[in-house]
N, C-alpha and C positions, 0 to 999 in steps of 0.2 A: 397339573391336573392329577388327581389320584385315581388309580384304576386297580381292579382286582384281576389278576392274571388267571386265565382259564386253562393255560398250558405253560410248560416250561419255555422260556424265551431266553436265549443266550445273552449274557451280559446284562440281564434285567432281573430275572428271578424265576422261581418255580411256581407251580400251580398253587393258587390260594394266597400268594403274597400280595399285599397291598403296597404298590409302589407309586412314586411320583414320577411322571413323565411330562415332556413338553406337550402342550395341547395339540399341536399339529401332528405329532407322532401318534397320539391317541386317536384323533379324529380321522386321520388319513390311512392308518395302518392297523392298529390294534382293534379298534371297534368295528370297522367294516368287515374284517376277516374273522370276527368272533374269537379273537385271542384274548380279549379282556372285556370287563364291564366297568362302567363308572363306579367309583367306590362310595356309593350311597348306602345308608342303613338297609334299605329295601333290597338293593342288589346284593349286598353281602349276605342277607338272609336267604335269598334265592340261591346264591352260590352254595351256601352251606347245605341246603336241601339237596342240591344236585351233585355235590362233591363226590359221593361214592360212585355215582353213575359215570361222571367224567373221568374219575381215576380208573375205573374198570375199562372204559373205552380207550384211555391212554395206554393201559397195559396191553390190551389186545393189539392196538396199532404197533406198540413197541415189539411184541413178539413176532408180528408179521415182518417188521423192519429187521429184526435180528435174523430171521430166515433169509430175507433178501440180502442181508449183509454177507451171509455165508456164501451165497451165489456170486456176489459182486466182488468181494474182498480179493485184492491182488489181481483183478482182471486186467489184461493188457489189451489196449486198442491201438490200431495203426491208422494214421491219417496222412494222406498225401497232400502236400501243399508246396507251391512254388516258393523259392526263397532266393535271396541274393547269395553271392559267394561268401559273404561275411556271416551267413547263417540267419539273417533277419528275414522274416516271412513277408511276402507281399500280401498285406492284409493281416488279420489276426484270427486266432481261434477263440471263440467266445463260449459262454455257458450254453447258449442255444445249440451250437454245433455239437458240443460234447454230449449234451442231453439227447440230441438226435441220434448220435452214435449208440449211446447206452440204451435208448428206448427201442432200437432195432432188436437188441438181444433181451432186454428186460423191459417189459411193457410200462411199468409204473414210474419211471424216472422222468421228472420235469426239470426245466431249466432253473427253477427256484431251488432245487435240491443240490445242484452243482455249485460248489463254493469256490470262487476264484476271486482273489483280491484285485487282479487286473487281467485283461485278456492276454493270452500267450502270444508273444511276438517273435519267438526264436524257435528254430528247429532243435530237435533233441528229444530226450525222454523226460517227461514231466509227470510228477505226482499230483493228481487232482483229487481233492477231498469231495465226498458226496455225503450230504446230510439227509439220511433216510427218515429220521424221526428226531425230535429235539434232543433225545438222549442216545441216538444211534448214529455213528459216523463211520465211514469207511473210505478207502482210498483206491483209486484206479490209476494205472500207468497209461500215459498216452505217448506214443512214439510218433513224432512229426518229422517228416522228411519229404524230399521232392518225389520219391516213388515208394511204393510199398516194399520193394526189395531193400532199399536203403534203410527204411524204417525197421525192418526185421534185423538187418545187419547192426543197426544202432542198439537194438535190444540185446543181441548176442554179445556185442562189445561191452555193454554196460554190465551184463551178467558176469562176463569174464573178469572185468576189472573188480567187481565185487568179490569174486572168489579170490583174486590175488590180494585184495585188501584184507580179507579175512585171514588168509595165510600169513600175511605180514603181521597182523595184530596178534595171532597166536604165536608167531615166532618171537615177537617182542615180549609177550607175556612169559614164554618159556625161558628166554634169556634173563628176564627180570627175576623169575623164580629161582633160577640157577644161581644168579648173583647173590640173592638174599640167603640162599642155603649156604653158599661159600662164606658169606659174612658171619652167619650164625655159627658155622663150624669154627671159624677163626676166633670168634668171641668166646666160644666154649673152650677152645684149646688154650686161649690166654687165661681164662678163668681157672682152668685146671693147673696151668703152670704157676699161677700166682698162689694157689692153695698148697 
């Protein structure tokens, strides 16, 4: 079935594209949520008349989402969950629970905006993407541990390990630069000796 997209949809296309999708996807998702119209001549004409209005609405929503992204970006949340000694949670953390935590601080976050490939089933610090607008995406960190104190300790440990990792990377880069400078100096010395 061919449809005209009324907004950007990931892995499908951008606003105004005529794409072919499976009939069930169009009937059950795209059409009921007003994300697309059937690609008939009449609907394409209607879309072209409304295109400027739809684009301006999308731009307004995008600017609001950009503002929300600045508030949310890099936000760290703590979640207390019981787990086994091996670090596996009793139960799992789903998009609904993450959206609930986010909506306590930021009103407009829904579970559909939290993007998880699978529920989180292990304790630790996890990066969770949040899709605020089809073109605006941000990430929040969630620290999951048996208690809030342990969750904060995990975050501190992760930050410390990141600092050490950065130091190691800079040290390796410095050593590499020094080695390259030595090799360059040797090659120039050999070139001068040959001349």
